[in-house]
N, CA, C and O atoms as a MOPAC input file, in Angstrom:
PM7 MOZYME 1SCF
protein

 N     10.17700 1    -3.56900 1   -14.82700 1
 C     10.62300 1    -4.62000 1   -13.93000 1
 C      9.66100 1    -5.72000 1   -13.73000 1
 O      8.50900 1    -5.40300 1   -13.43500 1
 N      9.93200 1    -6.83300 1   -13.83600 1
 C      8.78800 1    -7.87600 1   -13.41600 1
 C      8.13300 1    -7.71500 1   -12.14700 1
 O      8.82300 1    -7.26800 1   -11.23000 1
 N      7.00800 1    -7.97700 1   -11.93800 1
 C      6.44000 1    -8.10700 1   -10.55000 1
 C      6.62800 1    -9.32700 1    -9.95000 1
 O      6.11400 1   -10.36700 1   -10.36100 1
 N      7.43700 1    -9.22600 1    -8.87400 1
 C      7.81900 1   -10.47200 1    -8.21500 1
 C      6.90200 1   -10.98600 1    -7.29300 1
 O      6.91400 1   -12.18800 1    -7.03100 1
 N      6.12000 1   -10.23000 1    -6.77800 1
 C      5.12500 1   -10.64700 1    -5.63300 1
 C      4.05400 1   -11.41200 1    -6.32000 1
 O      3.72700 1   -11.15100 1    -7.47800 1
 N      3.49300 1   -12.37100 1    -5.60400 1
 C      2.54100 1   -13.23500 1    -5.96500 1
 C      1.15800 1   -12.55200 1    -6.12300 1
 O      0.68600 1   -11.95400 1    -5.15600 1
 N      0.49500 1   -12.61300 1    -7.28700 1
 C     -0.73100 1   -11.89200 1    -7.25000 1
 C     -1.97500 1   -12.58200 1    -6.89700 1
 O     -2.03800 1   -13.72700 1    -7.34500 1
 N     -2.95500 1   -12.19600 1    -6.22800 1
 C     -4.17500 1   -12.93100 1    -5.83600 1
 C     -4.83400 1   -13.26100 1    -7.00800 1
 O     -5.42200 1   -14.33800 1    -7.11100 1
 N     -4.79600 1   -12.42100 1    -7.92900 1
 C     -5.59000 1   -12.87000 1    -9.21900 1
 C     -4.83700 1   -12.06400 1   -10.39400 1
 O     -3.96400 1   -11.25700 1   -10.07300 1
 N     -5.17300 1   -12.27700 1   -11.80300 1
 C     -4.46500 1   -11.83600 1   -12.77300 1
 C     -4.47600 1   -10.37700 1   -12.74600 1
 O     -5.44600 1    -9.79800 1   -12.25600 1
 N     -3.43500 1    -9.69600 1   -13.25400 1
 C     -3.30700 1    -8.24000 1   -13.29000 1
 C     -4.36500 1    -7.70800 1   -14.50500 1
 O     -4.69000 1    -8.45900 1   -15.42400 1
 N     -4.74600 1    -6.63400 1   -14.41700 1
 C     -5.46700 1    -5.90300 1   -15.46500 1
 C     -4.50700 1    -5.77800 1   -16.58100 1
 O     -3.44400 1    -5.18000 1   -16.41200 1
 N     -4.86900 1    -6.38300 1   -17.86000 1
 C     -4.09600 1    -6.41600 1   -19.06600 1
 C     -4.30900 1    -4.93700 1   -19.58000 1
 O     -5.31300 1    -4.24700 1   -19.40400 1
 N     -3.01700 1    -4.55700 1   -20.33100 1
 C     -3.10300 1    -3.20200 1   -20.84000 1
 C     -4.19700 1    -3.01800 1   -21.99700 1
 O     -4.71500 1    -1.92300 1   -22.21800 1
 N     -4.48600 1    -4.10900 1   -22.67200 1
 C     -5.67700 1    -3.88100 1   -23.63100 1
 C     -6.94500 1    -3.87400 1   -22.98800 1
 O     -7.87600 1    -3.42700 1   -23.65700 1
 N     -7.22800 1    -4.34700 1   -21.62100 1
 C     -8.40300 1    -4.24200 1   -20.93800 1
 C     -9.32000 1    -5.40100 1   -21.29400 1
 O    -10.49900 1    -5.37100 1   -20.94000 1
 N     -8.82200 1    -6.41000 1   -21.97500 1
 C     -9.43600 1    -7.54900 1   -22.41600 1
 C    -10.00500 1    -8.21500 1   -21.26100 1
 O    -11.08400 1    -8.79800 1   -21.37200 1
 N     -9.30100 1    -8.17600 1   -20.03600 1
 C     -9.86700 1    -9.12700 1   -18.79400 1
 C    -10.50200 1    -8.14900 1   -17.79500 1
 O    -10.62100 1    -8.50600 1   -16.62300 1
 N    -10.87100 1    -7.07000 1   -18.14500 1
 C    -11.32000 1    -6.13400 1   -17.21300 1
 C    -12.49100 1    -6.58500 1   -16.48900 1
 O    -12.50700 1    -6.50200 1   -15.26100 1
 N    -13.52800 1    -7.08200 1   -17.17400 1
 C    -14.75200 1    -7.73500 1   -16.30500 1
 C    -14.42400 1    -8.64700 1   -15.24600 1
 O    -14.95500 1    -8.48400 1   -14.14800 1
 N    -13.54600 1    -9.66600 1   -15.45400 1
 C    -13.04100 1   -10.52000 1   -14.49200 1
 C    -12.12300 1    -9.96700 1   -13.48700 1
 O    -12.12600 1   -10.29600 1   -12.30100 1
 N    -11.32200 1    -9.09100 1   -14.03900 1
 C    -10.56700 1    -8.37000 1   -13.03700 1
 C    -11.32300 1    -7.42400 1   -12.03800 1
 O    -10.99600 1    -7.37000 1   -10.85300 1
 N    -12.23300 1    -6.76500 1   -12.50800 1
 C    -13.10800 1    -5.92400 1   -11.60900 1
 C    -13.84800 1    -6.85500 1   -10.60100 1
 O    -13.90300 1    -6.54800 1    -9.41000 1
 N    -14.33800 1    -7.84000 1   -11.01900 1
 C    -15.09500 1    -8.67500 1   -10.17100 1
 C    -14.07300 1    -9.22600 1    -9.02000 1
 O    -14.41200 1    -9.24600 1    -7.83700 1
 N    -12.89100 1    -9.63600 1    -9.43600 1
 C    -11.86100 1   -10.22300 1    -8.51300 1
 C    -11.36000 1    -9.16300 1    -7.52600 1
 O    -11.09700 1    -9.48900 1    -6.36800 1
 N    -11.22700 1    -7.93500 1    -7.94400 1
 C    -10.79000 1    -6.73300 1    -7.28900 1
 C    -11.76800 1    -6.49200 1    -6.16500 1
 O    -11.47000 1    -6.28900 1    -4.98800 1
 N    -13.06400 1    -6.54700 1    -6.72900 1
 C    -14.15500 1    -6.18000 1    -5.78900 1
 C    -14.40800 1    -7.09700 1    -4.59000 1
 O    -14.67300 1    -6.66400 1    -3.46900 1
 N    -14.30900 1    -8.39000 1    -4.90000 1
 C    -14.34500 1    -9.51400 1    -3.90300 1
 C    -13.23200 1    -9.40700 1    -3.05200 1
 O    -13.44600 1    -9.39000 1    -1.84000 1
 N    -11.85900 1    -9.31700 1    -3.55500 1
 C    -10.77000 1    -9.17700 1    -2.74000 1
 C    -10.81700 1    -7.94600 1    -1.74300 1
 O    -10.49200 1    -8.09900 1    -0.56500 1
 N    -11.20200 1    -6.80400 1    -2.21000 1
 C    -11.32000 1    -5.57100 1    -1.42000 1
 C    -12.39200 1    -5.91000 1    -0.26900 1
 O    -12.11700 1    -5.66800 1     0.90700 1
 N    -13.55600 1    -6.44900 1    -0.62300 1
 C    -14.59500 1    -6.86100 1     0.21900 1
 C    -13.97500 1    -7.80300 1     1.39000 1
 O    -14.24900 1    -7.53800 1     2.56000 1
 N    -13.24400 1    -8.76600 1     1.10700 1
 C    -12.57100 1    -9.66200 1     1.96300 1
 C    -11.75600 1    -9.09500 1     2.92300 1
 O    -11.72900 1    -9.52900 1     4.07500 1
 N    -11.01000 1    -8.04800 1     2.50200 1
 C    -10.09700 1    -7.30400 1     3.13800 1
 C    -10.66800 1    -6.18700 1     4.07700 1
 O     -9.90700 1    -5.50900 1     4.76600 1
 N    -11.96800 1    -6.01900 1     4.08700 1
 C    -12.72200 1    -4.98200 1     4.66000 1
 C    -12.58200 1    -3.63100 1     3.98200 1
 O    -12.77400 1    -2.62100 1     4.65900 1
 N    -12.29900 1    -3.54500 1     2.84600 1
 C    -11.99600 1    -2.26700 1     2.06900 1
 C    -12.97700 1    -2.12000 1     0.86200 1
 O    -12.81300 1    -1.32200 1    -0.06100 1
 N    -14.05400 1    -3.02600 1     0.99400 1
 C    -15.10300 1    -2.79800 1    -0.32300 1
 C    -15.65600 1    -1.44400 1    -0.26600 1
 O    -16.05600 1    -1.05500 1    -1.36400 1
 N    -15.80100 1    -0.57000 1     0.74800 1
 C    -16.44100 1     0.53200 1     0.80300 1
 C    -15.55400 1     1.59800 1     0.08500 1
 O    -16.01000 1     2.70600 1    -0.19900 1
 N    -14.35600 1     1.25300 1    -0.18000 1
 C    -13.41300 1     2.23800 1    -0.69900 1
 C    -13.71800 1     2.37000 1    -2.47200 1
 O    -13.18600 1     3.22600 1    -3.17800 1
 N    -14.50500 1     1.51600 1    -2.87200 1
 C    -15.03000 1     1.51500 1    -4.17800 1
 C    -16.44800 1     1.72300 1    -4.35600 1
 O    -16.83000 1     2.05200 1    -5.47900 1
 N    -17.32000 1     1.57800 1    -3.39200 1
 C    -18.59000 1     1.66700 1    -3.42000 1
 C    -19.03200 1     2.93100 1    -2.75800 1
 O    -19.92100 1     3.55400 1    -3.33900 1
 N    -18.56900 1     3.40800 1    -1.65700 1
 C    -18.88300 1     4.68900 1    -1.23400 1
 C    -17.73900 1     5.44400 1    -0.61000 1
 O    -17.70300 1     5.74900 1     0.58200 1
 N    -16.82900 1     5.71800 1    -1.47300 1
 C    -15.57600 1     6.41300 1    -0.89800 1
 C    -15.56100 1     7.44300 1    -0.20400 1
 O    -14.54300 1     7.72700 1     0.42600 1
 N    -16.77800 1     8.30300 1    -0.15400 1
 C    -16.68000 1     9.34500 1     0.71100 1
 C    -16.85200 1     8.98200 1     2.25200 1
 O    -16.63300 1     9.83300 1     3.11300 1
 N    -17.18400 1     7.91000 1     2.51300 1
 C    -17.35200 1     7.50300 1     4.06000 1
 C    -16.17100 1     6.73400 1     4.32200 1
 O    -16.21400 1     6.01700 1     5.32200 1
 N    -15.22200 1     6.73500 1     3.69700 1
 C    -13.91300 1     5.85800 1     4.04900 1
 C    -12.69800 1     6.67000 1     4.45200 1
 O    -12.49700 1     7.81100 1     4.03400 1
 N    -11.91100 1     6.03200 1     5.27500 1
 C    -10.87400 1     6.90700 1     5.90700 1
 C     -9.68100 1     7.10300 1     4.74200 1
 O     -9.60000 1     6.34300 1     3.77700 1
 N     -8.89300 1     8.07100 1     4.93500 1
 C     -7.79600 1     8.13100 1     3.77800 1
 C     -6.73800 1     6.94800 1     3.85400 1
 O     -6.07700 1     6.58400 1     2.88100 1
 N     -6.65400 1     6.38700 1     5.12700 1
 C     -5.84300 1     5.11500 1     5.15800 1
 C     -6.30300 1     4.00500 1     4.60800 1
 O     -5.49900 1     3.23800 1     4.07900 1
 N     -7.69300 1     3.70600 1     4.62800 1
 C     -8.24500 1     2.69700 1     4.04500 1
 C     -8.32800 1     2.88100 1     2.25400 1
 O     -8.23000 1     1.92900 1     1.48100 1
 N     -8.51200 1     4.20800 1     1.86900 1
 C     -8.33700 1     4.45000 1     0.48200 1
 C     -6.78700 1     4.21300 1    -0.00900 1
 O     -6.53000 1     3.82200 1    -1.14700 1
 N     -5.87000 1     4.46900 1     0.89600 1
 C     -4.52200 1     4.16100 1     0.47700 1
 C     -4.23300 1     2.82000 1     0.29200 1
 O     -3.45100 1     2.43400 1    -0.57700 1
 N     -4.80600 1     2.10100 1     1.04500 1
 C     -4.60800 1     0.46000 1     1.16100 1
 C     -5.21300 1    -0.05200 1     0.06800 1
 O     -4.64500 1    -0.95400 1    -0.54800 1
 N     -6.53300 1     0.46300 1    -0.37600 1
 C     -7.02300 1    -0.10800 1    -1.52100 1
 C     -6.39500 1     0.27600 1    -2.84000 1
 O     -6.38000 1    -0.51200 1    -3.78500 1
 N     -5.84500 1     1.56600 1    -2.90700 1
 C     -5.06800 1     1.88300 1    -4.08900 1
 C     -3.86300 1     1.15400 1    -4.21400 1
 O     -3.45700 1     0.88200 1    -5.34400 1
 N     -3.18800 1     0.77500 1    -3.13800 1
 C     -1.84200 1     0.07300 1    -3.21400 1
 C     -2.29800 1    -1.30300 1    -3.80300 1
 O     -1.69200 1    -1.73100 1    -4.78600 1
 N     -3.33700 1    -2.02800 1    -3.26000 1
 C     -3.86800 1    -3.30500 1    -3.71100 1
 C     -4.16000 1    -3.23800 1    -5.19600 1
 O     -3.65800 1    -4.06600 1    -5.95600 1
 N     -4.98100 1    -2.25100 1    -5.64200 1
 C     -5.35400 1    -2.14600 1    -7.02600 1
 C     -4.22100 1    -1.94200 1    -8.00900 1
 O     -4.14400 1    -2.53500 1    -9.08500 1
 N     -3.25400 1    -0.96200 1    -7.50700 1
 C     -1.89700 1    -0.59100 1    -8.39100 1
 C     -1.21900 1    -1.87300 1    -8.61600 1
 O     -0.74700 1    -2.12300 1    -9.72500 1
 N     -1.13100 1    -2.76800 1    -7.56200 1
 C     -0.46800 1    -4.13000 1    -7.46000 1
 C     -0.94200 1    -4.98600 1    -8.58400 1
 O     -0.20100 1    -5.73900 1    -9.21600 1
 N     -2.21600 1    -4.82900 1    -8.79700 1
 C     -2.90300 1    -5.74800 1    -9.85100 1
 C     -3.20700 1    -5.11200 1   -11.31200 1
 O     -4.14200 1    -5.49600 1   -12.01500 1
 N     -2.37800 1    -4.18200 1   -11.64300 1
 C     -2.27500 1    -3.55800 1   -13.00400 1
 C     -1.15000 1    -3.99600 1   -13.74200 1
 O     -0.07600 1    -4.27000 1   -13.20600 1
 N     -1.37400 1    -4.07300 1   -14.99200 1
 C     -0.07900 1    -4.27600 1   -15.95800 1
 C      0.96600 1    -3.11300 1   -15.60600 1
 O      0.60400 1    -2.04600 1   -15.11100 1
 N      2.03300 1    -3.36100 1   -15.84800 1
 C      3.37800 1    -2.40300 1   -15.55700 1
 C      3.02200 1    -1.01000 1   -16.32300 1
 O      3.09000 1     0.10100 1   -15.79800 1
 N      2.61300 1    -1.29200 1   -17.72600 1
 C      2.36200 1    -0.06700 1   -18.43600 1
 C      1.30000 1     0.88200 1   -17.77500 1
 O      1.45400 1     2.08700 1   -17.58100 1
 N      0.25300 1     0.16600 1   -17.48000 1
 C     -0.85100 1     0.99100 1   -16.90600 1
 C     -0.34400 1     1.74000 1   -15.47600 1
 O     -0.75600 1     2.84700 1   -15.12800 1
 N      0.48500 1     1.04700 1   -14.82600 1
 C      1.09200 1     1.61500 1   -13.52600 1
 C      1.65900 1     3.01000 1   -13.83600 1
 O      1.45700 1     4.05900 1   -13.22300 1
 N      2.56100 1     2.74500 1   -15.13600 1
 C      3.24100 1     4.18500 1   -15.41000 1
 C      2.08100 1     5.16200 1   -15.95600 1
 O      2.04300 1     6.33900 1   -15.60100 1
 N      1.34100 1     4.72500 1   -16.65000 1
 C      0.29600 1     5.68500 1   -17.20400 1
 C     -0.32000 1     6.39800 1   -16.06200 1
 O     -0.48800 1     7.61800 1   -16.08000 1
 N     -0.67600 1     5.59600 1   -15.00800 1
 C     -1.51600 1     6.01000 1   -13.65600 1
 C     -0.57300 1     7.16000 1   -12.98900 1
 O     -1.05200 1     8.19900 1   -12.53500 1
 N      0.70700 1     6.88500 1   -12.97900 1
 C      1.67100 1     7.81700 1   -12.46400 1
 C      1.80200 1     9.25400 1   -13.15800 1
 O      2.00500 1    10.29900 1   -12.54100 1
 N      1.67600 1     9.15100 1   -14.33300 1
 C      1.61700 1    10.44500 1   -15.20100 1
 C      0.37600 1    11.17500 1   -14.91200 1
 O      0.40900 1    12.40000 1   -14.79600 1
 N     -0.76600 1    10.48400 1   -14.78100 1
 C     -1.99000 1    11.23500 1   -14.45400 1
 C     -2.11400 1    11.60500 1   -13.03600 1
 O     -2.60200 1    12.69900 1   -12.75400 1
 N     -1.76700 1    10.89400 1   -12.22700 1
 C     -1.69000 1    11.20300 1   -10.64900 1
 C     -0.59800 1    12.50600 1   -10.50500 1
 O     -0.33500 1    12.97000 1    -9.39500 1

């Protein structure tokens, strides 16, 4: 199903070709939302903030990568 919500930046492509720009965008957006520590020092972060960050990051993945993530999770 197509992602109908507006993305803040381009989703991570299944090939990974845009990983570097995606990573930088994700880090900046998480910092702006006060969630930067979830990827910098996750042991010092509440489970609620970790969940918020995961939701945000999953929202910015290619649909096939989301499916793959679910099989691993």
